[in-house]
C-alpha positions as CSV (number, residue, x, y, z in Angstrom):
1,M,82.9,184.9,-100.2
2,A,84.8,185.3,-103.5
3,D,85.0,188.6,-105.3
4,L,82.1,188.6,-107.7
5,E,83.9,191.1,-110.0
6,A,86.8,188.7,-110.3
7,L,84.5,185.9,-111.3
8,K,82.7,188.2,-113.8
9,D,86.1,189.2,-115.2
10,Q,87.0,185.5,-115.6
11,L,83.7,184.8,-117.5
12,R,84.3,187.9,-119.7
13,Q,87.8,186.7,-120.5
14,Q,86.5,183.3,-121.6
15,A,83.8,184.9,-123.7
16,N,85.7,187.7,-125.3
17,H,89.2,186.2,-125.7
18,T,89.7,182.5,-125.0
19,F,86.6,181.1,-126.6
20,P,86.7,183.0,-129.9
21,A,90.3,182.1,-130.4
22,V,89.8,178.4,-129.8
23,A,86.5,178.3,-131.7
24,R,88.1,179.8,-134.8
25,R,91.2,177.6,-134.6
26,E,89.2,174.4,-134.0
27,G,86.3,175.1,-136.3
28,Y,83.6,175.2,-133.6
29,P,80.0,175.6,-134.7
30,I,79.8,179.0,-133.0
31,V,82.5,181.6,-132.7
32,M,81.0,184.8,-131.4
33,N,81.1,185.8,-127.7
34,H,77.4,186.4,-127.4
35,C,76.7,182.9,-128.8
36,F,79.2,181.4,-126.3
37,L,77.4,183.2,-123.5
38,R,73.9,182.1,-124.8
39,V,75.1,178.5,-124.7
40,V,76.7,178.8,-121.2
41,Y,73.7,180.6,-119.7
42,D,71.1,178.4,-121.3
43,N,72.9,175.3,-120.1
44,L,73.4,176.8,-116.7
45,F,69.6,177.1,-116.3
46,E,68.7,174.2,-118.6
47,R,66.3,176.5,-120.5
48,K,66.4,179.9,-122.3
49,W,68.2,182.1,-119.7
50,Q,65.7,184.9,-120.3
51,E,63.0,182.8,-118.8
52,V,64.9,182.8,-115.4
53,L,66.6,186.2,-115.4
54,D,65.5,189.7,-116.4
55,A,66.1,189.8,-120.2
56,K,66.5,193.6,-120.1
57,K,69.6,193.3,-117.9
58,P,72.9,191.7,-118.7
59,A,72.8,188.1,-117.3
60,I,76.3,188.4,-115.9
61,H,75.2,191.0,-113.4
62,Q,72.3,188.9,-112.2
63,L,74.3,185.8,-111.3
64,D,75.2,184.9,-107.8
65,E,78.6,183.4,-106.9
66,T,77.5,179.8,-107.3
67,Q,76.0,180.5,-110.7
68,L,79.1,182.4,-111.8
69,R,81.3,179.5,-110.8
70,R,79.1,177.1,-112.6
71,A,79.0,179.3,-115.7
72,I,82.8,179.4,-115.8
73,A,82.9,175.7,-115.4
74,L,80.5,175.2,-118.3
75,G,82.5,177.7,-120.3
76,N,85.7,175.6,-119.7
77,E,83.9,172.5,-120.9
78,V,82.8,174.3,-124.1
79,I,86.3,175.7,-124.7
80,A,88.0,172.3,-124.0
81,D,86.0,170.2,-126.5
82,R,84.3,170.9,-129.8
83,A,81.9,168.0,-129.4
84,T,80.8,169.4,-126.0
85,C,80.2,172.8,-127.6
86,E,78.1,171.2,-130.3
87,I,76.0,169.3,-127.8
88,M,75.5,172.4,-125.5
89,N,74.7,174.6,-128.5
90,A,72.1,172.1,-129.8
91,R,70.5,172.0,-126.4
92,S,70.4,175.8,-126.2
93,L,68.9,176.0,-129.7
94,A,66.3,173.4,-128.8
95,W,65.3,175.2,-125.6
96,R,64.8,178.3,-127.8
97,G,62.7,176.4,-130.4
98,K,65.3,177.0,-133.1
99,P,66.7,174.6,-135.7
100,R,70.2,173.4,-135.1
101,S,72.8,175.6,-136.9
102,T,75.1,174.0,-139.3
């Protein structure tokens, strides 16, 4: 079994450092770490993540190893391609009943 804390650290690194730097440089539609995590978590569950997990607790602490690995993989997809970020962000906003941001 992988070290869950190491996986959490990897996801935090994506959200707090890697993603914001790439997003600003490449002109992504979102740049904040909490928006990145919303997109990743919502796409992980294919719905608003708060419908699956306890909204009063940080999602990262409620994910099992498989979910953390999938979240990291989704994060890598978002980081690697602006169009993928746009698509996943639009899905997340739709699941939340919000208009697409511009």
